[in-house]
C-alpha positions in Angstrom: 22.8 -42.8 -15.1 24.5 -39.4 -15.1 21.8 -37.5 -17.0 18.6 -38.9 -14.9 20.7 -37.5 -12.1 21.2 -34.1 -13.2 17.3 -34.2 -14.4 16.6 -35.1 -10.8 18.4 -32.5 -9.3 16.8 -30.2 -11.5 13.0 -31.3 -10.7 14.1 -31.1 -7.2 15.2 -27.1 -7.3 12.0 -26.6 -9.5 9.9 -28.1 -7.0 11.5 -26.3 -4.3 11.0 -23.0 -5.5 7.3 -23.7 -6.5 6.5 -24.8 -3.5 8.4 -22.3 -0.8 5.9 -19.5 -1.8 7.0 -16.5 -2.9 8.6 -13.9 -0.9 7.3 -10.3 -0.7 8.6 -8.1 -3.0 11.1 -5.4 -1.2 9.6 -2.0 -1.0 11.5 1.2 -1.7 12.5 3.0 1.6 10.4 5.9 0.5 7.4 3.8 -0.1 4.7 4.4 2.6 3.5 0.5 2.7 7.1 0.0 3.9 6.1 1.9 7.5 2.4 0.8 7.5 2.6 -3.0 8.5 -0.7 -4.0 8.0 -3.3 -1.9 9.4 -1.5 1.4 9.6 -3.0 4.3 7.5 -1.3 6.9 5.4 -3.1 9.6 3.2 -0.8 11.7 0.8 -2.5 14.9 0.5 -2.1 18.8 -0.8 -3.5 21.8 0.8 -5.1 22.7 -2.2 -7.1 19.4 -3.0 -11.1 19.5 -2.1 -11.0 15.9 -2.2 -8.2 15.6 -0.1 -9.9 17.8 2.5 -13.2 16.1 1.8 -11.6 12.8 3.1 -9.8 14.0 5.8 -13.0 15.4 7.4 -14.7 12.2 6.9 -11.7 10.5 8.6 -11.9 12.9 11.3 -15.6 12.3 12.0 -15.6 8.6 11.7 -12.2 8.6 14.3 -9.8 7.1 11.5 -6.5 6.8 12.7 -4.3 7.9 9.9 -1.1 10.3 9.0 -0.9 13.2 6.4 2.1 13.1 4.5 2.0 16.5 2.3 3.0 16.0 -1.6 4.6 19.5 -1.6 7.3 18.6 1.0 10.3 16.5 0.1 9.0 13.1 1.8 5.7 13.3 0.5 7.3 14.1 -2.9 9.2 11.0 -2.6 6.5 8.8 -1.4 4.2 9.7 -4.6 7.6 8.9 -6.9 7.7 5.4 -4.8 4.2 4.7 -5.6 3.9 6.1 -9.3 0.8 8.1 -8.3 0.2 10.8 -10.1 -2.5 12.4 -8.4 -4.0 13.1 -4.9 -5.6 12.0 -2.4 -3.4 8.4 -2.4 -4.3 6.8 0.6 -2.1 3.7 1.9 -3.9 1.3 4.0 -1.8 -1.4 5.5 -0.2 -2.8 1.9 -3.2 -1.8 -0.1 -3.6 1.2 -2.0 -6.3 3.5 -2.8 -6.1 6.2 -5.6 -8.4 9.1 -5.4 -11.5 9.8 -3.4 -12.7 6.2 -4.0 -15.4 6.0 -1.3 -16.3 2.4 -2.0 -12.7 1.3 -2.2 -12.1 3.3 1.4 -14.6 1.5 2.5 -13.9 -2.0 1.8 -10.4 -1.9 3.5 -11.2 0.7 6.3 -14.6 -1.7 7.6 -12.2 -4.8 8.6 -10.2 -2.6 10.7 -13.6 -1.3 12.6 -13.8 2.3 11.2 -17.6 3.2 9.6 -16.6 5.9 7.2 -18.9 6.1 4.2 
């Protein structure tokens, strides 16, 4: 009887953990996704990066509302580290991260937000 009660308790606990759903992972405070919500856009860039300038021109032409975070500043450096990024541009769109000047990936994520960039 006691074994059956223990087994039943363990099964119930397992079912509770299984069906309750997974909690969203806790983001590091320096991770830009902590501030973007579902639709804000942050681009990690550098003045010396040609692809960053090209992407910024594309965004400006399409009227994309975004914030640039320069990786050569302390805030930008911490954001790069929090994302584990090694190169720029890195674009955070809501909770998605696009690494590099990847026009197809940017288009897939920006179109649902109403932007026609590429």
